TORKOL-4160 file (C-alpha; in steps of 0.2 Angstrom, whole numbers, padded with zeros to 4 digits, m for minus):
114
<pt num="1" X="m0013" Y="0053" Z="m0156"/>
<pt num="2" X="m0012" Y="0066" Z="m0143"/>
<pt num="3" X="0003" Y="0062" Z="m0131"/>
<pt num="4" X="0003" Y="0066" Z="m0113"/>
<pt num="5" X="0017" Y="0071" Z="m0102"/>
<pt num="6" X="0016" Y="0065" Z="m0081"/>
<pt num="7" X="0015" Y="0080" Z="m0070"/>
<pt num="8" X="0030" Y="0080" Z="m0058"/>
<pt num="9" X="0024" Y="0079" Z="m0042"/>
<pt num="10" X="0033" Y="0073" Z="m0026"/>
<pt num="11" X="0030" Y="0060" Z="m0014"/>
<pt num="12" X="0034" Y="0052" Z="0002"/>
<pt num="13" X="0037" Y="0036" Z="0001"/>
<pt num="14" X="0048" Y="0023" Z="0013"/>
<pt num="15" X="0059" Y="0006" Z="0008"/>
<pt num="16" X="0049" Y="m0009" Z="0017"/>
<pt num="17" X="0065" Y="m0021" Z="0022"/>
<pt num="18" X="0052" Y="m0037" Z="0030"/>
<pt num="19" X="0057" Y="m0033" Z="0049"/>
<pt num="20" X="0041" Y="m0038" Z="0059"/>
<pt num="21" X="0044" Y="m0026" Z="0070"/>
<pt num="22" X="0041" Y="m0011" Z="0057"/>
<pt num="23" X="0056" Y="m0002" Z="0060"/>
<pt num="24" X="0060" Y="m0010" Z="0045"/>
<pt num="25" X="0057" Y="0005" Z="0036"/>
<pt num="26" X="0070" Y="0014" Z="0027"/>
<pt num="27" X="0073" Y="0031" Z="0021"/>
<pt num="28" X="0081" Y="0019" Z="0006"/>
<pt num="29" X="0102" Y="0021" Z="0009"/>
<pt num="30" X="0110" Y="0010" Z="0010"/>
<pt num="31" X="0126" Y="0006" Z="0020"/>
<pt num="32" X="0132" Y="0019" Z="0031"/>
<pt num="33" X="0117" Y="0034" Z="0024"/>
<pt num="34" X="0104" Y="0021" Z="0031"/>
<pt num="35" X="0093" Y="0026" Z="0044"/>
<pt num="36" X="0076" Y="0016" Z="0048"/>
<pt num="37" X="0062" Y="0024" Z="0055"/>
<pt num="38" X="0044" Y="0027" Z="0056"/>
<pt num="39" X="0035" Y="0040" Z="0046"/>
<pt num="40" X="0020" Y="0048" Z="0056"/>
<pt num="41" X="0010" Y="0047" Z="0041"/>
<pt num="42" X="0013" Y="0027" Z="0039"/>
<pt num="43" X="0001" Y="0019" Z="0054"/>
<pt num="44" X="0004" Y="0004" Z="0062"/>
<pt num="45" X="0002" Y="m0013" Z="0057"/>
<pt num="46" X="m0016" Y="m0016" Z="0064"/>
<pt num="47" X="m0017" Y="m0035" Z="0061"/>
<pt num="48" X="m0004" Y="m0050" Z="0060"/>
<pt num="49" X="m0012" Y="m0065" Z="0047"/>
<pt num="50" X="m0008" Y="m0084" Z="0045"/>
<pt num="51" X="m0003" Y="m0090" Z="0029"/>
<pt num="52" X="m0018" Y="m0098" Z="0026"/>
<pt num="53" X="m0030" Y="m0082" Z="0028"/>
<pt num="54" X="m0019" Y="m0071" Z="0010"/>
<pt num="55" X="m0034" Y="m0077" Z="m0002"/>
<pt num="56" X="m0049" Y="m0063" Z="0006"/>
<pt num="57" X="m0038" Y="m0049" Z="0006"/>
<pt num="58" X="m0046" Y="m0041" Z="m0007"/>
<pt num="59" X="m0059" Y="m0038" Z="0004"/>
<pt num="60" X="m0055" Y="m0038" Z="0019"/>
<pt num="61" X="m0038" Y="m0025" Z="0021"/>
<pt num="62" X="m0052" Y="m0009" Z="0024"/>
<pt num="63" X="m0044" Y="0005" Z="0014"/>
<pt num="64" X="m0027" Y="0013" Z="0022"/>
<pt num="65" X="m0026" Y="m0001" Z="0033"/>
<pt num="66" X="m0007" Y="m0011" Z="0033"/>
<pt num="67" X="m0008" Y="m0029" Z="0039"/>
<pt num="68" X="0008" Y="m0040" Z="0039"/>
<pt num="69" X="0011" Y="m0060" Z="0033"/>
<pt num="70" X="0027" Y="m0064" Z="0036"/>
<pt num="71" X="0039" Y="m0052" Z="0031"/>
<pt num="72" X="0027" Y="m0046" Z="0017"/>
<pt num="73" X="0016" Y="m0031" Z="0019"/>
<pt num="74" X="m0002" Y="m0030" Z="0016"/>
<pt num="75" X="m0010" Y="m0013" Z="0012"/>
<pt num="76" X="m0025" Y="m0008" Z="0006"/>
<pt num="77" X="m0030" Y="0003" Z="m0004"/>
<pt num="78" X="m0040" Y="0011" Z="m0016"/>
<pt num="79" X="m0039" Y="0001" Z="m0028"/>
<pt num="80" X="m0038" Y="m0018" Z="m0015"/>
<pt num="81" X="m0025" Y="m0024" Z="m0007"/>
<pt num="82" X="m0008" Y="m0023" Z="m0009"/>
<pt num="83" X="0007" Y="m0033" Z="m0008"/>
<pt num="84" X="0021" Y="m0027" Z="0001"/>
<pt num="85" X="0036" Y="m0037" Z="m0001"/>
<pt num="86" X="0054" Y="m0034" Z="0008"/>
<pt num="87" X="0065" Y="m0020" Z="m0005"/>
<pt num="88" X="0045" Y="m0013" Z="m0010"/>
<pt num="89" X="0043" Y="0007" Z="m0007"/>
<pt num="90" X="0027" Y="0011" Z="0001"/>
<pt num="91" X="0023" Y="0028" Z="m0007"/>
<pt num="92" X="0012" Y="0041" Z="0003"/>
<pt num="93" X="0001" Y="0050" Z="m0013"/>
<pt num="94" X="m0003" Y="0066" Z="m0013"/>
<pt num="95" X="m0020" Y="0063" Z="m0004"/>
<pt num="96" X="m0012" Y="0054" Z="0009"/>
<pt num="97" X="m0017" Y="0036" Z="0000"/>
<pt num="98" X="m0004" Y="0023" Z="0004"/>
<pt num="99" X="0003" Y="0010" Z="m0010"/>
<pt num="100" X="0018" Y="m0002" Z="m0013"/>
<pt num="101" X="0028" Y="0000" Z="m0027"/>
<pt num="102" X="0042" Y="m0011" Z="m0033"/>
<pt num="103" X="0061" Y="m0005" Z="m0033"/>
<pt num="104" X="0062" Y="m0008" Z="m0053"/>
<pt num="105" X="0047" Y="0005" Z="m0056"/>
<pt num="106" X="0053" Y="0013" Z="m0039"/>
<pt num="107" X="0069" Y="0019" Z="m0049"/>
<pt num="108" X="0062" Y="0022" Z="m0064"/>
<pt num="109" X="0048" Y="0033" Z="m0059"/>
<pt num="110" X="0055" Y="0044" Z="m0045"/>
<pt num="111" X="0072" Y="0054" Z="m0039"/>
<pt num="112" X="0079" Y="0062" Z="m0024"/>
<pt num="113" X="0069" Y="0078" Z="m0025"/>
<pt num="114" X="0077" Y="0094" Z="m0020"/>
């Protein structure tokens, strides 16, 4: 059976820290080197949800939309709505699409680009 290797790509990403005002996005560094920033490619939260609305998120959140529910973000992707919990990375893909990524998967998949 043939084997395949994923092509190396460079992506932009920020870590979500759960702040309700969207300033919780960081460059991923800890301590003194941490900078909180809102990259221009990250859309603002366009809707704040109550706890009871979670059931219908896969239908409701539009592609590219970012909604907040408590300390979590819901991001509309081509595959449906995905939840970003505090500590998760928000990645901007090759075509400008946004999607969340758990920290352990991010650390295993990505490294700082030079």
